[in-house]
C-alpha positions as CSV (number, residue, x, y, z in Angstrom):
1,M,11.7,15.7,-4.5
2,T,8.8,17.4,-6.1
3,Q,7.4,16.1,-9.5
4,Q,7.2,18.6,-11.9
5,S,3.6,18.7,-13.8
6,L,3.2,19.6,-17.6
7,T,1.8,22.5,-18.7
8,L,-0.5,22.6,-21.7
9,D,2.3,23.9,-23.8
10,Q,4.7,21.2,-23.4
11,V,1.8,18.8,-24.7
12,T,1.3,18.2,-28.2
13,V,-1.7,16.0,-30.7
14,G,0.1,12.8,-31.2
15,D,2.6,12.9,-28.6
16,A,3.0,9.6,-27.1
17,L,2.8,9.0,-23.4
18,P,5.7,6.6,-21.9
19,E,4.2,3.4,-22.0
20,L,3.9,1.7,-17.8
21,A,4.2,-2.1,-17.2
22,V,3.3,-3.7,-14.0
23,D,3.1,-6.7,-12.8
24,V,0.3,-8.4,-11.6
25,D,-0.2,-11.0,-8.7
26,V,-2.7,-12.1,-6.4
27,T,-1.9,-9.9,-3.2
28,A,-2.7,-6.5,-5.7
29,V,-5.5,-8.2,-6.7
30,V,-7.1,-9.3,-3.5
31,L,-6.4,-5.2,-2.5
32,G,-7.1,-3.8,-4.4
33,A,-10.7,-5.1,-4.3
34,M,-10.2,-4.8,-0.6
35,A,-9.0,-1.1,-1.1
36,S,-12.6,-1.0,-3.0
37,R,-15.4,-2.7,-0.6
38,D,-15.5,-5.0,-3.1
39,W,-16.4,-8.8,-1.3
40,R,-17.8,-10.6,-4.8
41,P,-15.4,-14.3,-4.0
42,M,-14.0,-13.8,-8.0
43,H,-11.7,-11.4,-6.4
44,H,-10.1,-13.2,-3.8
45,D,-11.5,-17.2,-3.5
46,K,-9.6,-19.0,-6.6
47,D,-11.5,-22.1,-6.3
48,F,-15.2,-20.0,-6.4
49,A,-13.5,-17.7,-9.7
50,V,-12.3,-21.1,-11.0
51,E,-15.1,-23.6,-10.2
52,R,-18.5,-21.0,-10.9
53,N,-17.1,-18.5,-12.8
54,G,-14.9,-20.6,-15.1
55,T,-12.2,-18.2,-15.4
56,R,-8.7,-19.3,-14.9
57,H,-8.1,-17.4,-11.2
58,I,-9.0,-14.5,-9.9
59,F,-9.7,-11.1,-11.8
60,V,-8.4,-6.8,-11.2
61,N,-11.8,-5.9,-10.8
62,T,-13.7,-2.3,-12.3
63,P,-12.7,0.1,-9.8
64,H,-9.3,-1.5,-9.4
65,N,-8.8,-1.3,-13.4
66,A,-9.9,2.4,-13.3
67,A,-7.7,3.2,-10.3
68,Y,-4.5,1.8,-12.3
69,F,-5.7,4.2,-15.5
70,E,-5.5,7.1,-13.0
71,R,-2.1,6.2,-12.0
72,Y,-0.9,6.0,-15.3
73,I,-2.4,9.5,-16.5
74,T,-1.4,11.3,-13.1
75,D,2.4,9.9,-13.5
76,W,2.6,11.3,-17.0
77,T,0.8,14.9,-15.9
78,G,2.6,15.0,-12.3
79,P,0.8,16.4,-9.3
80,R,-1.3,19.4,-11.0
81,G,-2.8,16.9,-13.3
82,R,-6.6,16.8,-12.4
83,L,-8.3,14.4,-14.2
84,G,-11.8,15.4,-15.7
85,R,-13.6,12.1,-17.1
86,I,-12.7,8.7,-18.2
87,R,-14.8,6.3,-20.1
88,F,-13.4,3.3,-19.8
89,R,-14.5,-0.6,-21.9
90,M,-13.1,-3.8,-20.5
91,K,-12.5,-6.6,-22.8
92,D,-11.0,-9.2,-21.2
93,S,-10.0,-9.6,-17.8
94,V,-6.7,-9.4,-15.5
95,F,-5.3,-12.2,-13.6
96,P,-2.5,-12.8,-11.2
97,G,0.8,-13.9,-13.4
98,D,0.0,-11.3,-15.5
99,R,2.0,-8.2,-17.2
100,M,-0.6,-5.0,-17.4
101,V,1.4,-2.7,-20.0
102,F,-0.2,1.0,-20.5
103,H,0.1,2.7,-23.9
104,G,-1.4,6.6,-24.5
105,Q,-1.5,9.2,-26.8
106,V,-2.5,12.4,-26.6
107,K,-6.0,13.3,-29.4
108,D,-6.6,17.1,-28.9
109,V,-5.0,19.9,-26.7
110,A,-7.3,22.7,-26.1
111,K,-8.2,25.6,-23.7
112,D,-12.2,26.2,-22.9
113,E,-13.3,29.2,-22.4
114,T,-12.8,29.7,-18.7
115,G,-8.9,29.7,-19.5
116,C,-8.9,25.8,-18.1
117,G,-6.0,23.8,-19.9
118,W,-7.2,20.0,-21.6
119,V,-5.9,17.5,-23.1
120,D,-7.8,14.5,-24.0
121,L,-6.3,10.7,-24.1
122,T,-7.1,7.3,-25.6
123,L,-5.8,4.7,-23.4
124,E,-5.4,1.4,-23.7
125,L,-4.4,-1.6,-21.8
126,T,-2.5,-4.8,-23.1
127,V,-1.6,-8.1,-21.4
128,G,0.8,-9.7,-24.1
129,E,-0.8,-9.4,-27.7
130,K,-4.3,-8.4,-26.6
131,T,-5.6,-5.4,-25.8
132,T,-8.0,-6.0,-22.4
133,T,-9.3,-2.3,-22.0
134,E,-9.6,0.9,-24.1
135,C,-10.0,3.6,-22.3
136,T,-10.5,7.7,-23.2
137,A,-9.8,10.4,-20.5
138,R,-9.9,14.2,-20.1
139,V,-7.3,15.7,-18.3
140,A,-6.8,19.2,-17.3
141,L,-3.6,20.5,-17.3
142,P,-2.0,23.9,-16.0
143,V,-1.4,26.5,-18.1
144,S,1.3,27.8,-17.3
145,G,3.7,27.4,-14.2
146,D,1.5,29.4,-11.2
147,D,-1.8,27.7,-12.7
148,N,-3.5,24.9,-10.9
149,P,-6.3,23.5,-11.9
150,W,-7.1,22.1,-8.4
151,Q,-8.4,25.4,-7.7
152,R,-10.8,25.3,-10.3
153,K,-14.8,25.6,-8.7
154,G,-18.4,26.0,-10.2
155,D,-18.5,27.6,-13.2
156,R,-14.5,27.0,-14.2
157,W,-14.4,23.4,-13.7
158,R,-16.2,22.0,-17.0
159,P,-14.6,18.6,-17.1
């Protein structure tokens, strides 16, 4: 089954992105650290994390956190959505046993001078009642069914 991509005309300022909930376990934390080649022990060694860092368990690292946001965005846009830029601020850690819930809202919809469609998003990751990460992102969306932001290069790609 081919996933459909959003097009710019289907998005309006104020739209809420559907929530995404992810249950975190030890395996996910360790695999995320391994995938990003982060060998620091606080991401795979519980004794080190607790005794040396003073945390309650191992925790999700920064690149893994970024990957979850990218997944959240591209799950919403479909395969032709192309991330232009992302900025986030981690305010607290995510541990095994936590349930991460991603929320998002469309803040701006525009077309640049090259005809590229852009959507600006505000996003947050919560665990329970606590916001653990705040994020903003700019993502390119097709302006029509035959447009593909992934084909833009050089002067036609200005994130």
